[in-house]
C-alpha positions in Angstrom: -10.7 15.1 12.4 -8.2 12.8 10.7 -8.6 9.9 13.1 -10.9 7.9 10.8 -10.4 5.4 8.0 -10.5 6.9 4.4 -10.4 5.0 1.2 -7.2 4.9 -0.9 -8.6 6.4 -4.1 -8.0 6.5 -7.0 -6.1 3.2 -7.4 -3.7 3.3 -10.3 -2.0 0.9 -12.8 -4.9 -1.6 -12.8 -4.8 -2.1 -9.0 -8.2 -2.9 -7.5 -9.7 -4.1 -4.2 -9.0 -7.8 -3.8 -12.6 -8.2 -2.4 -13.0 -11.8 -1.2 -12.9 -11.4 2.6 -10.4 -8.6 2.7 -10.8 -5.0 3.7 -11.0 -2.2 1.1 -7.7 -0.4 0.9 -7.8 2.4 3.4 -5.6 4.8 5.5 -5.9 6.5 8.8 -3.9 9.2 10.7 -4.0 9.2 14.5 -3.5 12.0 17.0 0.3 11.4 17.2 0.7 11.8 13.4 1.1 8.1 12.6 -0.5 6.9 9.4 -1.6 3.3 8.9 -2.6 1.5 5.7 -4.8 -1.5 5.6 -6.6 -3.7 3.1 -5.7 -5.9 0.1 -5.2 -5.0 -3.6 -4.8 -7.1 -6.7 -3.9 -6.9 -10.4 -1.3 -4.2 -10.4 0.8 -3.7 -13.6 4.4 -2.4 -13.6 4.6 1.4 -13.9 8.4 1.9 -13.6 9.6 0.1 -16.8 10.0 -3.7 -16.8 10.8 -3.9 -13.1 8.2 -5.5 -10.8 7.4 -2.1 -9.3 4.1 -0.4 -9.5 2.5 2.8 -8.1 -0.7 1.8 -6.3 -1.9 5.3 -5.4 -1.0 8.7 -3.9 -1.8 9.8 -0.4 -3.1 13.3 0.1 -1.0 16.0 1.8 -1.0 15.7 5.6 -0.9 11.9 5.2 2.6 11.6 3.8 5.9 10.5 5.5 8.8 12.9 6.0 11.1 10.3 4.6 10.6 7.3 2.3 9.4 4.3 4.3 9.8 0.7 3.3 7.9 -2.2 4.9 7.9 -5.9 4.0 4.4 -7.2 3.2 2.8 -10.3 1.8 1.7 -10.9 -1.8 0.6 -14.0 -3.7 -0.3 -15.5 -7.0 -4.0 -15.7 -7.8 -6.0 -18.1 -5.7 -5.5 -21.7 -6.9 -3.8 -25.0 -6.1 -0.3 -23.6 -6.6 -0.9 -20.4 -4.6 2.3 -19.4 -2.9 3.0 -16.3 -0.7 5.7 -14.0 -2.1 7.4 -11.3 0.1 7.1 -7.8 -1.3 8.1 -4.3 -0.3 5.6 -1.5 0.2 7.2 1.9 -0.2 5.6 5.3 0.7 7.5 8.3 -0.5 7.3 11.9 0.9 5.3 13.0 -2.2 2.6 10.5 -1.2 3.4 7.8 -3.8 2.6 4.3 -2.6 4.7 1.7 -4.5 4.6 -2.1 -4.5 8.1 -3.6 -5.3 8.9 -7.2 -6.1 5.3 -8.2 -5.8 3.1 -10.9 -7.2 -0.1 -9.3 -8.7 -2.4 -12.0 -7.4 -2.9 -10.0 -4.2 -0.9 -7.6 -2.1 -1.6 -6.8 1.6 -1.2 -3.2 2.8 -1.7 -4.3 6.4 1.3 -3.5 8.7 2.4 -0.3 6.9 2.8 2.5 9.4 4.8 5.7 9.3 5.1 9.1 10.9 4.1 12.4 9.4 6.0 14.4 12.0 9.3 14.2 13.8 10.1 15.3 17.4 13.5 15.8 18.9 
């Protein structure tokens, strides 16, 4: 049954669980074929040249969108006095690649990412 949370593993490009009080990065597919991501990651390094763009992980087959999906998410500098939230884009591609774009590596939330694995007319 796919209707259970699974860990996003392995995390790539120096991404790790933010720990603190956040959920471990996970994903779930429901009975309607919707996939949800949740959790918080930190420390990612760019993986697409010098651009602030980094592959976080790859989703397994059966948990991938039919089309590239882009969702705005929150990211921030490391915890400290000057902490400031920075909007980022989370992208999931049909090959399962999960990408952070325009992010701050202090932390990045995966909460709110949802996409369909099927399409009905």
